[in-house]
Each structure stands twice: as C-alpha cells, then as structure tokens.
N, C-alpha and C positions, 0 to 999 in steps of 0.2 A: 940160132938162138931164138927163144920165144919173144914175141913183140910185147910191148906194154899192154896192148889190147888183149892178147891171148892170156897173159898173166892175170889181168883183171877178170877175164871171162872164166878162168879156172877158179879163181877165188870166189866169185859170185855163184858159180855152179855148185861148188862144194858147200858153201855156206847156206845157200837156199835149200839144198838137198837135206842137209843135217837139220836145218830149221831150229836153231837154238831158242828163239822166243816161244815156239810151239812146245818145246820140251820143258820149259820152266814149270808149268802147272803139273806136268807128269812127275817131274823131279820132286816137287813138294808132296805129291800123293805117295810116291814110293818111299820117301824118307819120313813119313808121318810118324811122330813119336821120338825121332832122333833129336838130340840137342845140336847146337851150332857146330861143335867140334866134330861130332859124328858125321854130320852132313858134309863138312869140309873134307874129311877123310874119304867119304864115299864118292864125292865129286872128283877128287884127285885120282882115285883108283880108276873110276870110270873113264876119265879123260885119258889116262895113260894107256889103258887097254884099248880104247877106241882108236887112239893115235897109232898104236902098234899095229893093229889090224889094217888100217887104211894105208899106213906106210909100207907094209908088206906087199899089198896089192899095187902100190905105186912103183915099187922097185922090181917086183917079180910078176906083175899082172900078165904081161905079154908071154912070159915063160909058162905060166900056168895055163894060158889059153892054148899055147902050142902043144902042151902035154895032152890036151883034149882034142887037138886037131881043129881048133876054131881060129879063123883069121880075125885080125883086128877090125877089118872092114865089116865082117858079119856081126861081130860083137858091138860095133859102133851102132849099127841099125837096131839090134836087139836091145842094147842098153838105152838108146834114145827112146825107143818105144816104152821101156820100163819107166824111164824118167818122166815121160809124158803121162803115163798112168798115175804116177805119184803126184804130178802136178794137177791132174784131174781130181784126184782124191782131196788134195789141198783146197782146191777151189770149191768143191762141193762138200767139204767137212768130213769126208769118209775116212781120211787118214787119221784124224784126231780120234775118231770113234774106235778105230782099230787099235791105236796105241793105248787107249784107255782100257780096252779089253785085255791087252798084253800085260798092262800094269796090274790089273786085278788078278790075273792068273799067277803072276810072279809073287804077289803077296801071299797067296794061299799055298804056294808050293815051296818057296825058297825062304830061307832064313833071311832076316832083314840085313844082315851083314854081307850077303851075297848079291844084293840088288845092284851093286856097282858093275858086276859082270853081266847079269841078265835081270831086267832088260835094258839097263842104262847104256852099257858099252855096246852090247849086242841085243836087240837090233836097233835101238833108238839112235845111237851115235853112228856106229859102223853098221848100218843096215844095207839091204840089197841095193837101194838107190845110191847111197854114198859109195859103196864098193864099185858099182857099175860106173858111176861118174869118174871115180879115180882111175879105173882101168882105161876108160875112154880118153881121159886127159893124158894118161901116160904115153899115148901114141903121139901126142904133140910135144912131149917133153922126153924124147927118146934118148938123148945123149946124157953123159954123166952129170955135167953141170946143170942143164935144165931139169934132170930128174931130181937132183938135190933141191932145186928151186921148188919143184912140185911138193916134195916132202915138207919144205918150209911153209908152203901154202896150207898144207894139211895141218901142220902144227899151229898155224895162226887161227884156222877155223876151229880146231879143237880147243885152243886156248880161249877163244871167244865163248865157246859153249861152256867151258869150265867157269868163266866169269859170270855167265848167265845163271849157272847153277848157284853160285855164291850169292847172287843178287835176285834169286828167284822170287822171293817173297815181295820185294819192292817192285820188280817188273810186273808180276801178276796183278798187284794192286794198281799200278800205274796204267797198264793197258786196259784192264777190265775185260769183260766178256766181249763187248763190242770191238774194242781195240784189237784183241787177238784175232777175231774173225776177219777184220779188215786187213790186218797185216798178213795173215795166212793166205788170203785170197790174192793179194797183190804179189806175194812171193810165188804163189802157184802159177799165176799168169806168166811171170818172168821165167820160171822153170820150164813151162810149156814151150815158150819160144826157143829157149836153149835146146830143149829136147828135139824139136823139129829141125834145128840146125844140125844136130848130131846125126839124125836120120838122113837128112839131105846129103851131108858129107859122106856118109857110109854108102848110100845108094850110088853116088857119083863115083866113089872109089871102086865099088863092085862092078859098075858098068865099064870102067876103064880096064879091068883085068882081062 
C-alpha cells in the first residue's frame, strides 16, 4: 500500500504539473465573449475530458508501454527528464508563452464551443507532462486498490482545476502579474526537485536490472 508520503507526492506532482493557477488567465482568454453559463459548461466539459484521458493512462499506462516495448524504468527516466524540462520552462516563463501561442492558434482554427477539447482538455490539462507524471506514478500504485487511489488523486487535481476555472476572474485579479510569476516559479522549482527524484529512481532501477 502507498504511504501517506507517496500519496502526498503523487498529489503534489500532478497538481504542479497541471498548474491550475497558471491556466486561469488562459481560460479567460479562451472563453472571451462567453457568458457565465457558457464558461461553466466549457469548464465542466474540459475537466471531464481531461480526467478521462489521465485516468486512462493511470489504469492502462503500463500496458500501453508494454505494447511499445518500453520498460517502466526507462519511461521513469524519460518522463523525469520531460518533467524537469517543464519545470525549467515554468521557472523561466517559457511554458506560459508556449501555452499562450496554443491559445491564439485555437481561437483562429476552432469554433469557440470546441475549446473545451482543444486546448483546454488537451494539452493544457492532460498534456505531455501530466500524462508522463501519471504513468510514472502508476508504477507506485500498481495494485487495484492503490490504482483506484491514484484515479482519485487525479480526480481531486482535475476538480481543483475546474474550481480554478470557475474562479478564474477572481484569481487572476487577486494574484496579478507579479503574483502569477512568483507562484509559477515556486511551483517550477518544486516540480524540478520531483523530476530529479524520478530520474534518480529510474537510473537506480535500470542499474539493478
């Protein structure tokens, strides 16, 4: 059974990777022109789709890896490096710039009613970083009970993201530009430390093979 520390680690890893506070201003930009009811419908749909994708990788991530002949240890190292890159982008503001570019592309290509799918659900909620983190964590939650617990953690993180969408206007005004920068950098440093731990565990496991 996972320990309280591993459960907390899983929750923090997923929450930091998804980065709900950082998505708040992007949600406002994507739903510009919508009324409150339309924004609520969009946020619910995005949360459901994002949860479904992450839950799929939590339940069948290792099976998907086996189909491609990739070991969990190798994916742990690769996923850790990817998470570290995301953390690097968070600390140096590059991730926010990339997300804003995705937002602009979505507005020009997609109808406003489809933004819940792209880019809100994919790749802002269930992006490469969150999917990688989910598959990595599934290795520590390998049995049925712990795997259900991981799905519950994903549900909690996505629910927080949904609540942030509902309160996006208030959060954006409260944090301001300076507050968002400080929070994103702090979360980036925390994610970098977790990513290094993933790589270290993967290298140790590969060396033991």
